[in-house]
N, C-alpha and C positions, 0 to 999 in steps of 0.2 A: 426393308421393314414395312409391314403393312400399316396403313393409317389407323390411328386409334378410333375406336367406335365411340361416337358421341352419344352419351346417355342423357336423356332429358333429366333436368334437376327437379327433384320432388321434395317438398318440405319434410316428408316422412323419411327420406333416404339421406338427406344432407345432415352431416354432423361436424362438430369442430375438429374431430380427429385427434391424433396423437399430439400434434403441436398445441392445440388448444388445451389439452389436458396438462401438458408440460408447463405451459404458461400459468395455468391455474395453480399447480403445485408450487411453482417458483414464487408466486405472489403469496401463497399461504405460508411458505417457509420464511419469507421476508417479514411478513406480519408477525409471526411468532417471535422472531429475533428482535423486532422493534418493540414488542410488548415487554419482553424480558429486559431489554435495555432501559425502557422507561421505568420499570419497577425498581431497578437498581438505582437509577437517578433519584427517584422519589424517596427511597430509603435514606439517601444522603442528606436530604433537606432536614435542617434542625430548626423547626419552627417552635416557638414557645407555646405551651398549652394554655388554655383559657384559665385554668386554676392558678398557674404561675403568674399570669398577667394580673389577676385579681389580687394575689398576694403582694406583688410589687406595688400596686396602687394603694393597698391598705398600709403598707410600710411607709410609703411617701406621705400619706395622710397623717400617720402617727408622728413622723419626723416634723411635719409642718406644725402640728399641735404642740409638740415639745419646744420647737423654736419660738412659737408665738407666746407660750407660757413663760419661757425663759426671758424674752424681751419684756413682757409685762412685769415679771418679778424684778428684773433689773431696774426698770423705771420706777417701781414702787420703793425700792431701797434707797434711791438718791434723796438726800435731804433737799427740801424746797429752798432753803436759804443759801445753798452753795452755788447757785446759778450765776 
């Protein structure tokens, strides 16, 4: 077998070749699958919306007002001499 002829390397003639292309495609496919998986996981998250949080806060404030007025009303109904 004759020896291989050594060609000088030139920046214009050197390329990544088929292996570089295959690695690039593999990384691209892996990225697509990871993005799809992340999308599915994000859809599973059940975070409350801001409007729901404001509604809950308002309901708690109404309950606190009702409890305070009930305590004030019960204290006013007690006769002063029964203590």
